[in-house]
C-alpha positions as CSV (number, residue, x, y, z in Angstrom):
1,M,64.4,-194.6,-61.8
2,R,68.2,-195.5,-61.9
3,S,69.0,-199.0,-60.7
4,T,71.8,-199.4,-58.2
5,S,71.5,-203.0,-58.0
6,I,74.3,-204.7,-55.9
7,V,76.1,-207.6,-57.7
8,F,78.3,-208.6,-54.8
9,D,78.5,-207.2,-51.3
10,M,80.8,-208.6,-48.6
11,E,80.9,-205.5,-46.6
12,R,78.5,-206.7,-44.0
13,A,79.8,-210.4,-44.1
14,F,82.9,-209.0,-42.5
15,V,81.8,-207.5,-39.2
16,S,81.1,-210.8,-37.2
17,P,83.4,-213.9,-36.8
18,V,83.2,-216.2,-40.0
19,V,84.4,-219.5,-40.7
20,T,87.2,-219.7,-43.4
21,D,85.6,-222.1,-45.8
22,Q,83.5,-219.9,-47.8
23,L,83.3,-216.0,-48.3
24,I,79.9,-214.8,-47.8
25,D,77.8,-212.7,-50.4
26,K,75.3,-210.4,-48.8
27,S,73.6,-209.4,-51.9
28,R,70.3,-211.1,-53.0
29,Y,72.4,-213.0,-55.8
30,H,74.4,-214.9,-53.1
31,H,77.9,-215.4,-54.9
32,N,79.5,-217.4,-52.0
33,G,83.1,-218.1,-52.7
34,T,84.6,-221.5,-51.5
35,A,88.0,-220.9,-50.2
36,Y,91.2,-222.8,-51.0
37,N,94.1,-222.7,-48.7
38,I,92.8,-219.4,-46.7
39,T,94.2,-220.1,-43.3
40,S,93.7,-216.8,-41.5
41,W,91.3,-213.7,-41.1
42,E,92.5,-210.7,-39.5
43,R,90.5,-208.7,-37.4
44,L,90.8,-204.8,-37.5
45,P,90.7,-202.4,-34.5
46,S,87.0,-201.5,-35.8
47,G,85.8,-205.3,-35.5
48,L,85.9,-205.9,-39.0
49,Y,87.3,-209.3,-40.5
50,C,89.2,-209.4,-43.3
51,P,90.2,-212.7,-45.2
52,K,94.1,-212.6,-45.8
53,M,95.7,-214.3,-48.9
54,V,99.3,-215.6,-49.0
55,S,101.0,-216.3,-52.1
56,A,103.2,-218.9,-50.6
57,S,100.3,-220.9,-49.3
58,S,98.2,-220.5,-52.5
59,G,95.2,-219.0,-51.2
60,Y,92.3,-217.8,-53.1
61,Y,88.5,-218.1,-53.5
62,L,86.7,-219.4,-56.2
63,L,83.3,-217.9,-57.2
64,P,80.3,-219.0,-59.1
65,N,79.5,-216.8,-62.2
66,M,78.3,-213.5,-61.8
67,T,75.4,-213.9,-63.9
68,P,74.4,-210.0,-63.7
69,L,77.9,-209.1,-65.0
70,L,77.9,-211.7,-68.2
71,G,77.1,-209.2,-71.1
72,A,76.8,-206.2,-69.0
73,R,76.8,-202.8,-70.6
74,Q,77.9,-201.1,-67.1
75,A,79.7,-202.0,-64.0
76,T,81.6,-200.7,-61.4
77,W,83.9,-202.5,-58.7
78,L,85.2,-201.1,-55.2
79,A,87.2,-202.7,-52.4
80,W,89.9,-201.5,-49.8
81,V,92.9,-203.6,-50.4
82,R,96.2,-203.9,-48.3
83,K,99.0,-205.1,-50.6
84,D,101.1,-207.2,-48.1
85,A,103.7,-208.2,-50.5
86,Y,104.4,-208.1,-54.2
87,I,104.0,-210.7,-56.5
88,S,104.5,-210.5,-60.3
89,T,100.9,-210.4,-62.0
90,Q,99.2,-210.7,-58.8
91,N,95.5,-209.3,-58.8
92,V,92.4,-208.7,-56.6
93,M,89.5,-210.7,-58.6
94,S,89.1,-211.7,-62.1
95,D,87.0,-213.4,-64.4
96,N,89.5,-214.2,-66.7
97,N,91.2,-217.6,-68.2
98,S,93.3,-218.2,-71.2
99,G,91.7,-218.8,-74.3
100,A,89.0,-217.2,-76.8
101,G,86.0,-216.4,-75.0
102,N,87.5,-216.3,-71.4
103,K,88.6,-212.6,-71.3
104,N,85.9,-210.9,-69.4
105,W,87.5,-208.6,-66.9
106,T,90.2,-208.1,-64.1
107,F,90.2,-205.7,-61.2
108,G,93.4,-205.2,-60.1
109,Y,96.4,-206.7,-61.7
110,E,99.9,-205.8,-60.5
111,N,101.8,-206.6,-63.6
112,V,104.8,-204.0,-62.9
113,E,105.5,-203.3,-59.2
114,N,103.4,-200.6,-57.7
115,R,101.0,-200.6,-60.8
116,W,97.3,-200.8,-60.5
117,C,96.0,-202.2,-63.5
118,C,92.7,-203.1,-64.6
119,W,91.0,-204.4,-67.7
120,A,87.5,-205.1,-69.2
121,G,86.7,-207.5,-72.4
122,D,84.0,-208.7,-74.6
123,G,85.3,-212.3,-74.1
124,T,87.9,-212.1,-76.7
125,T,89.0,-208.2,-77.2
126,Q,90.1,-206.7,-74.1
127,T,91.4,-203.2,-73.1
128,S,93.4,-202.1,-70.0
129,I,93.9,-198.9,-67.7
130,I,96.7,-198.4,-65.4
131,V,97.5,-195.8,-62.5
132,A,101.5,-196.0,-62.0
133,G,103.2,-196.2,-59.0
134,A,100.2,-195.9,-56.7
135,Y,99.9,-199.3,-55.5
136,T,102.5,-199.8,-52.9
137,A,102.4,-201.9,-49.7
138,G,99.5,-200.6,-47.4
139,W,95.6,-200.0,-47.2
140,H,94.3,-198.7,-50.6
141,F,91.0,-197.7,-51.7
142,V,90.4,-199.0,-55.5
143,W,87.7,-198.8,-57.9
144,M,87.1,-199.8,-61.5
145,R,83.9,-198.2,-63.5
146,F,83.2,-199.9,-67.3
147,T,80.7,-198.4,-69.9
148,G,80.7,-200.2,-72.7
149,G,81.0,-198.5,-76.2
150,S,82.4,-195.3,-75.0
151,V,85.5,-193.1,-75.4
152,T,85.8,-193.0,-72.0
153,G,84.5,-196.3,-71.1
154,L,86.9,-197.8,-68.8
155,E,88.3,-195.9,-65.5
156,T,90.2,-196.8,-62.4
157,G,91.5,-195.0,-59.5
158,C,94.0,-195.9,-56.4
159,D,93.4,-193.5,-53.6
160,S,93.5,-190.3,-55.1
161,S,95.4,-191.4,-58.1
162,V,93.5,-191.5,-61.3
163,G,94.0,-193.3,-64.7
164,T,93.5,-191.7,-67.7
165,P,90.3,-192.7,-69.1
166,V,90.4,-195.6,-71.9
167,S,88.1,-196.1,-75.0
168,T,85.7,-199.0,-75.0
169,A,84.5,-198.2,-78.3
170,A,85.3,-201.6,-79.7
171,I,83.8,-203.3,-76.5
172,A,80.0,-202.8,-76.2
173,A,79.7,-205.1,-73.2
174,L,81.4,-207.4,-70.8
175,G,81.9,-210.8,-72.0
176,A,78.8,-213.2,-71.8
177,V,80.4,-216.5,-71.7
178,A,80.0,-218.6,-68.3
179,N,83.4,-219.4,-67.2
180,S,83.0,-220.6,-63.9
181,I,86.3,-219.0,-63.1
182,T,85.6,-216.0,-61.2
183,R,88.4,-215.9,-58.5
184,I,89.4,-213.6,-55.6
185,G,93.3,-213.6,-54.7
186,R,94.6,-215.6,-58.0
187,A,95.2,-214.8,-61.6
188,L,95.4,-218.0,-63.7
189,T,98.3,-219.6,-61.8
190,V,99.5,-216.7,-59.9
191,Y,98.4,-216.3,-56.3
192,S,98.0,-213.0,-54.3
193,S,99.3,-211.8,-51.2
194,M,96.8,-209.3,-49.9
195,T,94.1,-208.6,-47.4
196,L,90.6,-207.8,-48.6
197,A,87.9,-205.4,-47.2
198,T,84.3,-204.3,-48.2
199,L,84.8,-205.8,-51.8
200,R,81.3,-204.5,-53.4
201,I,80.6,-204.6,-57.3
202,H,77.4,-202.8,-59.0
203,N,76.2,-203.7,-62.3
204,V,75.7,-199.9,-63.1
205,A,78.2,-197.5,-63.4
206,L,78.5,-195.4,-60.2
207,T,79.1,-191.8,-60.5
208,D,82.1,-190.1,-58.9
209,G,80.0,-188.8,-56.2
210,E,78.8,-192.3,-55.2
211,I,82.2,-193.7,-55.5
212,Y,83.5,-191.0,-53.0
213,Q,80.6,-191.5,-50.7
214,Y,81.4,-195.4,-50.4
215,R,84.9,-194.9,-50.0
216,E,84.5,-192.3,-47.1
217,S,81.9,-194.5,-45.6
218,T,83.9,-197.4,-45.3
219,R,87.2,-195.6,-44.6
220,K,86.5,-195.8,-40.5
221,L,86.3,-199.4,-40.8
222,I,89.9,-199.8,-42.1
223,G,91.3,-197.2,-39.9
224,V,93.1,-195.2,-42.6
């Protein structure tokens, strides 16, 4: 039977009032995030509470190592993200730091304005994929899928725009080094300006149909 173990699931954590000093992982792994300078949660009309990261106040979350992703041969990231402002090289979430052995993955890296970019690496070697012009201000459904050792092993999308699949033939699995640097709303020394909702990560490669189903099942919470 195909496993769809949830590695990280904040969807259910956002449906009731929460404190701002922690981000709760509702999966069985409990990768709870510690808040740094997070001063506000925004409540959507649906009742969903969303953490709001602001670059000017250096707000972000630091999470423990996601052990099911260390050395994983498959993974899928999904979320609704509202881009509140353009900050050069801001990102949604990453397990990445400078130096050898520290380049595992990045989910949503805006290295050019309105460009949705993701990448995956085995610790030293990395490959990236982009969707140009789609990541504008406002709400977007975004996803990334990784399958190691494949000629089409890295895929990503922003709303209805999908990037051309990229080969991961040289990357059999995600990096296995425990960096203790998994962050939301921060890329190295750059802080993001964004509002995050329904972030979910699986340690399997979800199908196109499963990704679509998740997007449509959560759309009503965002109100778009």
